[in-house]
N, C-alpha and C positions, 0 to 999 in steps of 0.2 A: 503493500499499499504506500501511496506517495501523497504527502501534503502538497499545498500549493507551492511552497518554497522547493520541495523535492521535485515538482514537475518543471519549474523553472530550470533547476539544475540540469535536469534530464534534457530540456530543450537547448540549453547551452551546450551541453556535450554533443548533442545530435548535430548542431550547427558548426561545430568545430572539428568534426571528423571528415576524412575524405569522402567525396560524394559516392565513391564506389564501394564503400564498406557495406558489409551484409547487415551489420547491426550496429547501433550507436556505442553500445558498451555491453558488458555481460549484466543481465538483470539480476542473476543470482551468482553467488560465490559460495562454494561449500568448502570448508577447511575441515578435512578428516585427519584427526591427530591420533596416530598409533604410538606405541611405547618402545623405547629403549633399544635401538639398534643402530649400527653403522653400515655404511655401503658395503665395505670389505666383508663383513660378517654375514649380512642378511641377503645381499645380492650377488654373492660368489658365483651362482649359477649363470649370471648374465655373460660370463666368460666362457662361453661354448658355442663356437669354437674359441680358442685362446686369442685369436687374432682381433676379436672384438674389443679386447681390453689392452690398456697400455698405461704405464705410469706417466707417460708423456703422450697423452692421447691426441689423436687428430680430431676433426669435428664429428667423426663417425664412431669413435671408440669410447669405451667407459673407462674411467679411471678407478679400477678395481684391481687390487693386488692379490695374486692368488698363491704366492710361494714367497719364501724368505721375509717372513714377517719379523720385524726388529724386535730383539728381545735381549735386554742387557744382562739377563740372568741366565742365558743359554750359553753353553761352552764356547760356541763360535759366534755368538752375538745375533743369531738368527734363529727362528723357529719355523717349522713347516705346519701350516694349519691342519686341524683335523676336523671331521665333521661331527655335528651334534644335531639331534633333533630340534625342530622349531618348539616342541614342548619339552624343553630341557628341564632338568630338576635341580637347578641352582640358580642363584643370583649373584651378581657381582657389584662390588663397590663402585658407585657413579656419583659420589659426593664431590665437592670441590676438592677435598683431600685426594680423592681417586683421580681427579682431572690432573692436579699436580704431579702424582707419581707417573701417570702414563704419559704425560707431556715431556716431562725430564727436560725442563727448559735449560737451554745452554745461556748463561748470563752473558757472555760476550757477544754472541750473535743475535740474541733474543728470539731464537727459533727452537721450537720443541724438536727433540730427538725422536719422539714417538716410540720409545723402546722400553717403557717402564711399566707396561700393562701387567706383567707377572707379579708386581707388588700389590696389586689391587686384591682385596679380600674377597674370597668366594664364600657363599653361604649356601650350603646345600639344603634342600628339603628335608624334613623329618624323615628318618629312615634310609636316607641316602648319603652318598659321599661325593665330593667334587672330584672330577676326572684330573688327570695330569694337564697342566697348562689350559685351564678352563677358559681363560680369556682369549686364548688364541684359537679359537674354533669358528667354523663357518657352517651356516645352516644346511644340513643334508636335504637335498631336495629329490632323492631317489624315489620317493613315493609321491612327488608332484604336489605337494602342499603349498609351494611357493608359485605354481603356475599362474594364478590369477595376477599376482604382483608382476611376474614376468611379462605377462601379456599386456598389462597396463604400460609398462616402461616401454616395450617395443612398439605398441601401437601409438603412444602419445609422447610426452616429453619427460626427459630425465635430467636432473641437475647433477653434474660431477662435483660441484662445489657448493653445496648448501651446509653452512654451519650453524649449529644451535648458537643462539646469541650468548647465552650464559654458560660459565664453566661450572656446571653443577646439575642437580637432579630435577625432578618433575614440578615442584611446586613453583619455583622461579621460572622454569621454562614456560610453563602455561601462562604465567603473568605476562611474559614477553610475547607470546602468540595472541594474546587478548588485548594487551594494552601497551606493547613495545617497550615495557621496562618492568623490572621486579622491585623498583625502588619505592620506599614508603610514600614519597611525594616527588613532585617535579624538580624541587630544589635539590633533594637527595640525588636524583638521577644525573643532574648536571654537575654535582661534585664528586660522582662515582661511588655513592654509597647504595648498595643493593642488598635485598633479601638473597642469601646465597645458598641456603640448604632448605630441606623440608623441615617442618616444625620439630622442635627439640624434644618435647615432653608431652606430646598428645597425639592421639589418632585423628584429631580434627584439625581444621585449618580455615582460615577466613575471619570475618568480623563476628561471625556467630560461632567460634571455637569456644572451647571450655575456657573459663577464667584461668588465668596463669600461664596460658599457652604462649609459647616464645618461638621466634624464628630467628636464626643466625643472620647477622648483617656483616658485610664485608666492605672494607673501605677502599680508596683509590690506590693504596699500596698493596692491596691483595692480602691484607690480613684480617682474620676472623678472630677478633679478640673475645674472650669468653664473656666479657661484661658488655658486648656490643650486640645486644639482641632487642627485639621489640615484639609487641603483640601483632599478629598477622592481619592487620586491618589497615589498609591503605587509602590514601585519597589523592587521585590524580585523574585526568581524563583517560579514557581508553578509545579504542576504535569504535566501541559500540556508542559511545557518546558523540563521536563525530557523525556516525550514521544517523543517529536520532535527530541531530541538529539539522540534518539535510533533509529529513522526512523519509528516510529509508529504514527498513525494518531489519531486525536481527533476532536470532535465537541461539542459545547455548544449551546444547544436549549433554547432560551428564547423568551420573548415577546417584550420587549423594549431595546433599545441600552443604555439608562441611567437608567435602573432599579437598585434597590438595590439587586435584584435577580440575575442579569446578572454579575457574579463574575469577568469575563475577562476585563470588563470595568474599573476596578480600578487598573489594571496592567499597568503601563505606557509603557512598552515595547511592550505589546500586542495591547493596544488601539492606542498609538501614536496620541493624540488628535490634531485636528486642527479646530479651529472655532466650538467647541462643537461637533465635529464629530470625531469618531474613525476611522483614517485612515490607520493603520498598516496592513502590509501584513498577519500577524498571524491572525488578527482580520477578515479580509476579507475572509480568507481561511477556518476559523474554527468557527465562531460564526454565528449562524442561528436564525434570528429574526422571525420565525415562528415554534412555539413549535410543531405543528402537522407534521413538515417535518420530524420527527423521524419516523413516520409511512410510510411517502413516501420512506425514505432512506432504511427502512427494506424491503419494497415491491419491491424496485428497486435493491435489493442486493448491497447497497451502505453504509452498517453499518461500521462506523469507529471502530477503535481499542477500543477507550474509548469515551463514550458519556455521557454528563451531560444533564438531561432532567428536566426543570422547567415547572410548569404549568401556565395557566391563572387563573384568580380569580374562575371562575366557577368550574375548575377541580382540586382545590387545597387543599381543606379540611380546608382552613383558616376560622377562626371563623367570622361570620357575613357576609362573602363575597361569599362563595361557593354556588353553587346550587345542591349539592348532587352527582355530577359527578365524583368526585375523584376516588372512587373504580372502576368504569368503565373505566376511563382513564388508570389507571394503568393496569388493566386487558387487554385493548386493545393493549397496548405496549407488554406485556408478550405474549399474544396470537398470536400477529403478528410475534413475534420471534419463539415462539413454533410451529407454523404451517407454517413456512416459508419453501419453497422448495429451497432456495438458498444453494449452496453448495461450498466448497472451493476446492482447487486443490487435495486434498485427498478424496473427496466425502463426506466431513462432513458437516452437515446442520448447520444452525444458532443455533438451539437448542442444538446441540452437542458441540458447541464451544463457548457459550456465558454464562457469568454469569450476573444476573440481581440483582442489589442491590436496594431496596426500603427503603428509610430512609426519616424522617420528620426533617425539619431543626431546629426547636426549639420547646419548651413545650408549647407555647401559652398561659401561664397563667393558665393552667389547673392544677388541683391537681395531684400529684403523691406521693407515700408513701416512695419511695426508696431515701435515701439521697445522695447528690452528693459525688463523690470522689474528694476531694480538693487536688491539687497538692502542693508539697513543693514550697517555694519561689526560683526564682522570679516570676514564672508563676502562682503561687497559688492565686494571687490576682484576677484572672479572669478565672481560669480553675480548675475543669470542671463545666459545668452546669447540668441541670437535664436529667432524662432519656427521650428518644425519642424512638419510635417504629423503628424496623428494621427487614426486611425479606431478606433473601438470597435465591435467585431462581436459581437453576441449575439441570441439569440431573444427577448430581454425588452425590447424598445423598439420603438415604431412606427417606419416608415421615415423617413429624412430628419431625423434629429434633429440640431440644431446647438447645441453648447455654448458659451456665452459666459464662462464661468469661467476665470479665468487660473491656469494650471497650469504644472507643470514636471515632470521625471522624478521628482521626489519624490512627486508625485500617484500615479504608477504604483506606487511603494514602498508607498504608504499603502493603495492599493487591495488589494494582495496582503495586507498585514497585516490589514486589515479582513475580507477574505474568508476567511482562514484563522484567525480569532480570535487574532490577535497584537496586543498593544497598539499603538496608533497612535503612530508616532514611536519605536519600540523601539530602533532603531539610533542615535537622537539625531543623525542627520545630516540630509540633504535631506528625509528622510521626517518629521522633526520640525519643519522650517522651512515645509513646505507645509501649506496648510490644507484641500485638498480630496482626497477619496479616489475620485474619479470617480463618485461616487453617483448623479449626475444621468443617467449613460448607461444605466442599467438599472432595471427594476422587476420584482422577482421576483413579485409578485402577479399580473402578467399571465400570460395563457396563452402558451406558447412559439409563436412564429410558425413557420410551415412554412418550410423552408430552400428557397431557390431558387438553383440553380447559377449561379455567376458566369461568364458566357461569356468565354472567354480562347483565344488562339491555340494555347496548349500546356497540356497537363494533367499530372497526376502521373506518368503512365507516361513522358512525354517526359524529365522530370528524373530519374527512376529509371534511364533507359537511356542519358542523356546521357554519351558517352565522350570529350568534349572536355576539354582540360586545365582543371583546376578551380584558378584562381588566387585569391589574396587580392585584395580590392578595390584596394588600392593601399598606399603606405606612409604614407598620411595620413588 
């Protein structure tokens, strides 16, 4: 739905684009957030045949390393990766401390050696043990569980160099994906002070967290002092606020009101907490605590202008917690949009008017060979983190597009801003520090490609009928 202000913005965008464009902009943007993987580990199977991959890739090659992973704990300094099931039975440290270990920063060059992953702690599920070199493993696709992801990559767009903005775990990562910062305030962001970890002493997060809940802060020097903590309730603008101001709609799909993955709960003016319950009008109108409602909203022709979609544990790809359904979950959302018969006032379908962005929130402690791009101070004490997979799905690009532009979550924010005629960098956070708005992933002059269903073991009906307990991905 658009207000008069939103309609004026839409008309301005319409008048400012090339006359031969198929659509003025994407009417819908869906950001699907999966959990805790790196390109080297999760997308190892893209290198088949091996000529498709290179550490110095051409425009048609993936930058995924499949041998000789750097390991300063190994006798010869390298480790050969080993296969592990997508449903593995252990988790790895991916805190800021874990980042520091894996990065192994050279103080002289300012570049990560990327050889310290072996130092990251492995936590096995009850009744299991961690295998040898658990951090140096890639997902075994011998049973085809990853085929939906691989089909999406080869049919659409892949980013060789998408980095998570933060050097840490899920809570700050989701804040960056929703509001382009994990800082408590705009002033904190500008001086390089960020929430850097998950909550320290509680299973809840956000303005509705249990009293006494604390989250660790990090300063511009990259120091996490034990006395530098705060309650996880912040106050600054988010992408959602910019959309609302333009008259564009948004929805955030999550599982729990006080989860570390439910980013709006940590924004005071959205949550408006009372007795540990978010009571704000923006919260009530836009936060949906049943993640499968994204499928119902697509089927009901009720897709918002921007949607953030987070998974339950089983659908998440999170180490030690998922049940292998992540690829099918993502494919179900893409297929629902691609095959939808919903049309807008111009007769355009969801497939013709929607961009789908699939991104993983953090690296999860898994090995990746590409060093982080570390920003200058004051933000460089915590930005950027390691590479994460990123897939851009739309009807407006030839198959197998590979981007070699270096990006972070700020690029996603800039894409949303550009698409909805919001000044780039309007938040003055990661959106202002990033330089790309994902422009290379689509060309609205092209005729929209016909959608081809992504084969997957399970479709939308499976997830809509799934009666198994829906659990949060984890506490990290």
